[in-house]
N, C-alpha and C positions, 0 to 999 in steps of 0.2 A: 630371218627365221620363218616369218610368214609366208614369203614367196616359196621357200624350200618346201614348207609343209604343204602348201596348196599343189606344187609340182608333184609332190609324193602322192597325195590323195588322187589326182586326176590321172595319175600314171596307170592305175588299175581300176578305177571306177566303172561299175557296169550297171547302167540304168536298168532296173527291173522290168521284166516283159510285162508284168501284170500292171505296173505303173504306166507303161507305154500305151498298152491296149486301152487303158481306161483315161488316157490322156491327162494324167495326174502331174501337175507341176507345182513347185512351191519351195518353201524352205523348211527343212528338217534341221533341227538345232540339237548337237551332240555336246555334252560337257565332259570333260575329262581333267585329270590332275596330273600336272608335271611335277614329280616329287624332287627332293633335294639332290638326288643322284642323277636326275635328268630323265628317269624312267617315267613313261606315260602309263597311266592305269585309271581304273574306276570310271570307265566310259559308261555313259547312259544318255538315252534319248529325253531331252527336255521339251521339244516341240515336234510332235509326230505328224507324218504324212500318211502313214500305212502304205498298203499295196507293195511291200517289200522294200520301200525306201529307207526306212529306219534301219532294218536289218542290214542293208548294204552299207549305211553310213558307219554302223557299229563294226561291221567286218574291216572296214579300211582302217578304222582307228585301232582295233585290236591287232591288225596285221603290223602295226607299228611296234607293238609289244613283241610279236612272234619274230620280227625281224631284227629285235634288239636295238632299235633305232633311239637313240638318247638325245635329248634336247639340252640345251643351256638352261639351267634352272634360273628361276627368278632370284633376285638378291635383295636382302634388306639389312642394312647396316654392315654390308660387305660379306654377309653370310648367305649361303643358299637357303632358299625356302621353297616349300611347295606352293604351286600356283595353280588355280583352277582356270581352264581355258575353255571358251566356247567357240564352236565353229559351225 
């Protein structure tokens, strides 16, 4: 699943012009929840870089919702549960 998610993210990731002009590099961390039905939601930035990078990261995660991409939910005692995911 991690490999598929990274493939999805990198398939449309567009490095922001403002970040490139200012030679900004680093790690932006986004957290979101995979719900019991496999639906990703509640994305937010937990480590910001600014310069348009945060917005681009959120755009990609939100696109998963728009494309109706469902993930296999976490399980506890054999039952699906929501899981917080950080990337």
